[in-house]
DRENTORKOL-3810 file (N, C-alpha, C; in nm, 4 decimals):
REM DRENTORKOL-3810
@n.u->0.0829; n.v->-0.1166; n.w->0.0000; ca.u->0.0000; ca.v->0.0000; ca.w->0.0000; c.u->0.0888; c.v->0.1250; c.w->0.0000
@n.u->0.0567; n.v->0.2199; n.w->-0.0879; ca.u->0.1342; ca.v->0.3434; ca.w->-0.0996; c.u->0.0896; c.v->0.4427; c.w->0.0071
@n.u->0.1854; n.v->0.5138; n.w->0.0617; ca.u->0.1559; ca.v->0.6157; ca.w->0.1617; c.u->0.1426; c.v->0.7497; c.w->0.0905
@n.u->0.0313; n.v->0.8194; n.w->0.1166; ca.u->0.0097; ca.v->0.9502; ca.w->0.0553; c.u->0.0508; c.v->1.0588; c.w->0.1533
@n.u->0.1161; n.v->1.1589; n.w->0.1023; ca.u->0.1594; ca.v->1.2708; ca.w->0.1836; c.u->0.0760; c.v->1.3931; c.w->0.1484
@n.u->0.0277; n.v->1.4609; n.w->0.2505; ca.u->-0.0492; ca.v->1.5830; ca.w->0.2300; c.u->0.0460; c.v->1.7007; c.w->0.2406
@n.u->0.0433; n.v->1.7865; n.w->0.1399; ca.u->0.1277; ca.v->1.9051; ca.w->0.1410; c.u->0.0369; c.v->2.0267; c.w->0.1516
@n.u->0.0526; n.v->2.1004; n.w->0.2607; ca.u->-0.0294; ca.v->2.2192; ca.w->0.2820; c.u->0.0344; c.v->2.3393; c.w->0.2142
@n.u->-0.0481; n.v->2.4315; n.w->0.1644; ca.u->0.0091; ca.v->2.5562; ca.w->0.1117; c.u->0.0737; c.v->2.6329; c.w->0.2261
@n.u->0.1610; n.v->2.7282; n.w->0.1927; ca.u->0.2306; ca.v->2.8060; ca.w->0.2950; c.u->0.1985; c.v->2.9535; c.w->0.2801
@n.u->0.1957; n.v->3.0216; n.w->0.3934; ca.u->0.1716; ca.v->3.1648; ca.w->0.3942; c.u->0.2833; c.v->3.2341; c.w->0.3163
@n.u->0.2467; n.v->3.3222; n.w->0.2270; ca.u->0.3448; ca.v->3.3926; ca.w->0.1451; c.u->0.4295; c.v->3.4873; c.w->0.2285
@n.u->0.3769; n.v->3.5352; n.w->0.3413; ca.u->0.4511; ca.v->3.6283; ca.w->0.4270; c.u->0.5464; c.v->3.5580; c.w->0.5229
@n.u->0.4962; n.v->3.4596; n.w->0.5981; ca.u->0.5777; ca.v->3.3987; ca.w->0.7049; c.u->0.6187; c.v->3.2547; c.w->0.6769
@n.u->0.5685; n.v->3.1961; n.w->0.5708; ca.u->0.6010; ca.v->3.0593; ca.w->0.5295; c.u->0.5427; c.v->2.9527; c.w->0.6222
@n.u->0.4482; n.v->2.9895; n.w->0.7075; ca.u->0.3815; ca.v->2.8950; ca.w->0.7973; c.u->0.2862; c.v->2.8089; c.w->0.7144
@n.u->0.2783; n.v->2.6777; n.w->0.7419; ca.u->0.1810; ca.v->2.5947; ca.w->0.6689; c.u->0.0384; c.v->2.6394; c.w->0.6984
@n.u->-0.0442; n.v->2.6417; n.w->0.5950; ca.u->-0.1851; ca.v->2.6784; ca.w->0.6082; c.u->-0.2640; c.v->2.5489; c.w->0.6233
@n.u->-0.3157; n.v->2.5242; n.w->0.7430; ca.u->-0.3923; ca.v->2.4028; ca.w->0.7692; c.u->-0.5415; c.v->2.4319; c.w->0.7509
@n.u->-0.6226; n.v->2.3284; n.w->0.7330; ca.u->-0.7657; ca.v->2.3491; ca.w->0.7083; c.u->-0.8393; c.v->2.4242; c.w->0.8194
@n.u->-0.7900; n.v->2.4192; n.w->0.9426; ca.u->-0.8587; ca.v->2.4860; ca.w->1.0525; c.u->-0.8219; c.v->2.6338; c.w->1.0662
@n.u->-0.7285; n.v->2.6826; n.w->0.9874; ca.u->-0.6866; ca.v->2.8226; ca.w->0.9949; c.u->-0.7810; c.v->2.9123; c.w->0.9152
@n.u->-0.7931; n.v->3.0345; n.w->0.9614; ca.u->-0.8729; ca.v->3.1339; ca.w->0.8897; c.u->-0.7796; c.v->3.2114; c.w->0.7974
@n.u->-0.7454; n.v->3.1494; n.w->0.6884; ca.u->-0.6519; ca.v->3.2071; ca.w->0.5920; c.u->-0.7274; c.v->3.2505; c.w->0.4666
@n.u->-0.6601; n.v->3.3289; n.w->0.3836; ca.u->-0.7181; ca.v->3.3698; ca.w->0.2561; c.u->-0.6207; c.v->3.3367; c.w->0.1441
@n.u->-0.6754; n.v->3.3230; n.w->0.0264; ca.u->-0.5938; ca.v->3.3050; ca.w->-0.0931; c.u->-0.6525; c.v->3.3905; c.w->-0.2031
@n.u->-0.5647; n.v->3.4443; n.w->-0.2857; ca.u->-0.6094; ca.v->3.5290; ca.w->-0.3959; c.u->-0.4972; c.v->3.5360; c.w->-0.4986
@n.u->-0.5306; n.v->3.5636; n.w->-0.6245; ca.u->-0.4256; ca.v->3.5779; ca.w->-0.7254; c.u->-0.3484; c.v->3.7075; c.w->-0.7004
@n.u->-0.2240; n.v->3.7093; n.w->-0.7392; ca.u->-0.1431; ca.v->3.8308; ca.w->-0.7255; c.u->-0.2173; c.v->3.9463; c.w->-0.7929
@n.u->-0.2340; n.v->4.0591; n.w->-0.7230; ca.u->-0.3068; ca.v->4.1716; ca.w->-0.7814; c.u->-0.2375; c.v->4.2332; c.w->-0.9027
@n.u->-0.1086; n.v->4.2067; n.w->-0.9176; ca.u->-0.0332; ca.v->4.2655; ca.w->-1.0279; c.u->-0.0279; c.v->4.1749; c.w->-1.1509
@n.u->0.0104; n.v->4.0489; n.w->-1.1311; ca.u->0.0310; ca.v->3.9606; ca.w->-1.2470; c.u->-0.0704; c.v->3.8469; c.w->-1.2575
@n.u->-0.1349; n.v->3.8122; n.w->-1.1485; ca.u->-0.2339; ca.v->3.7032; ca.w->-1.1429; c.u->-0.1762; c.v->3.5663; c.w->-1.1807
@n.u->-0.0449; n.v->3.5519; n.w->-1.1804; ca.u->0.0187; ca.v->3.4247; ca.w->-1.2151; c.u->0.0359; c.v->3.3331; c.w->-1.0942
@n.u->0.0374; n.v->3.3911; n.w->-0.9744; ca.u->0.0654; ca.v->3.3173; ca.w->-0.8518; c.u->-0.0512; c.v->3.3352; c.w->-0.7551
@n.u->-0.0829; n.v->3.2292; n.w->-0.6817; ca.u->-0.1817; ca.v->3.2399; ca.w->-0.5758; c.u->-0.1100; c.v->3.2817; c.w->-0.4483
@n.u->-0.1534; n.v->3.3921; n.w->-0.3906; ca.u->-0.0975; ca.v->3.4426; ca.w->-0.2661; c.u->-0.1788; c.v->3.3835; c.w->-0.1518
@n.u->-0.1128; n.v->3.3233; n.w->-0.0556; ca.u->-0.1767; ca.v->3.2697; ca.w->0.0644; c.u->-0.1366; c.v->3.3567; c.w->0.1815
@n.u->-0.2337; n.v->3.3912; n.w->0.2665; ca.u->-0.2069; ca.v->3.4733; ca.w->0.3849; c.u->-0.2704; c.v->3.4064; c.w->0.5069
@n.u->-0.1902; n.v->3.3798; n.w->0.6095; ca.u->-0.2442; ca.v->3.3223; ca.w->0.7325; c.u->-0.3128; c.v->3.4323; c.w->0.8133
@n.u->-0.3910; n.v->3.3919; n.w->0.9105; ca.u->-0.4665; ca.v->3.4867; ca.w->0.9917; c.u->-0.3746; c.v->3.5829; c.w->1.0666
@n.u->-0.2647; n.v->3.5342; n.w->1.1174; ca.u->-0.1714; ca.v->3.6186; ca.w->1.1936; c.u->-0.1123; c.v->3.7280; c.w->1.1046
@n.u->-0.0658; n.v->3.6925; n.w->0.9870; ca.u->-0.0061; ca.v->3.7914; ca.w->0.8961; c.u->-0.1093; c.v->3.8932; c.w->0.8488
@n.u->-0.2317; n.v->3.8490; n.w->0.8298; ca.u->-0.3377; ca.v->3.9426; ca.w->0.7920; c.u->-0.3646; c.v->4.0414; c.w->0.9047
@n.u->-0.3755; n.v->3.9921; n.w->1.0282; ca.u->-0.4032; ca.v->4.0800; ca.w->1.1422; c.u->-0.2889; c.v->4.1778; c.w->1.1691
@n.u->-0.1651; n.v->4.1317; n.w->1.1506; ca.u->-0.0486; ca.v->4.2177; ca.w->1.1748; c.u->-0.0100; c.v->4.3006; c.w->1.0527
@n.u->-0.0822; n.v->4.2838; n.w->0.9428; ca.u->-0.0608; ca.v->4.3564; ca.w->0.8163; c.u->0.0842; c.v->4.3415; c.w->0.7694
@n.u->0.1328; n.v->4.2189; n.w->0.7740; ca.u->0.2689; ca.v->4.1911; ca.w->0.7258; c.u->0.2723; c.v->4.1954; c.w->0.5741
@n.u->0.3828; n.v->4.2423; n.w->0.5218; ca.u->0.3993; ca.v->4.2502; ca.w->0.3773; c.u->0.4171; c.v->4.1122; c.w->0.3168
@n.u->0.3771; n.v->4.0994; n.w->0.1927; ca.u->0.4044; ca.v->3.9787; ca.w->0.1147; c.u->0.4647; c.v->4.0237; c.w->-0.0173
@n.u->0.5400; n.v->3.9349; n.w->-0.0793; ca.u->0.6017; ca.v->3.9635; ca.w->-0.2087; c.u->0.5663; c.v->3.8517; c.w->-0.3054
@n.u->0.5160; n.v->3.8870; n.w->-0.4209; ca.u->0.4837; ca.v->3.7877; ca.w->-0.5240; c.u->0.6142; c.v->3.7297; c.w->-0.5772
@n.u->0.6289; n.v->3.5972; n.w->-0.5754; ca.u->0.7525; ca.v->3.5383; ca.w->-0.6263; c.u->0.7676; c.v->3.5478; c.w->-0.7779
@n.u->0.6592; n.v->3.5747; n.w->-0.8498; ca.u->0.6668; ca.v->3.5832; ca.w->-0.9950; c.u->0.7055; c.v->3.7224; c.w->-1.0454
@n.u->0.6442; n.v->3.8275; n.w->-0.9871; ca.u->0.6669; ca.v->3.9618; ca.w->-1.0408; c.u->0.7292; c.v->4.0584; c.w->-0.9412
@n.u->0.7400; n.v->4.0189; n.w->-0.8140; ca.u->0.8015; ca.v->4.1046; ca.w->-0.7140; c.u->0.7085; c.v->4.2072; c.w->-0.6520
@n.u->0.5803; n.v->4.2028; n.w->-0.6866; ca.u->0.4833; ca.v->4.2960; ca.w->-0.6298; c.u->0.4776; c.v->4.2803; c.w->-0.4788
@n.u->0.4764; n.v->4.3908; n.w->-0.4043; ca.u->0.4641; ca.v->4.3860; ca.w->-0.2582; c.u->0.3291; c.v->4.4434; c.w->-0.2176
@n.u->0.2663; n.v->4.3747; n.w->-0.1255; ca.u->0.1370; ca.v->4.4215; ca.w->-0.0777; c.u->0.1239; c.v->4.4007; c.w->0.0715
@n.u->0.0289; n.v->4.4695; n.w->0.1304; ca.u->0.0046; ca.v->4.4528; ca.w->0.2752; c.u->-0.0846; c.v->4.3340; c.w->0.3045
END
């Protein structure tokens, strides 16, 4: 029997894994729309910056 591994997305700001019980958001990069930006609840509340890995756009 093969073992399946679950890979959670990571917060674009702090790199914390986004688990199903977290109140996180995801949205396409507002500049290029090529990358999905993930934000954990903590980074959203603290208004931490994120940077799009595709185009370098920075947002709050």
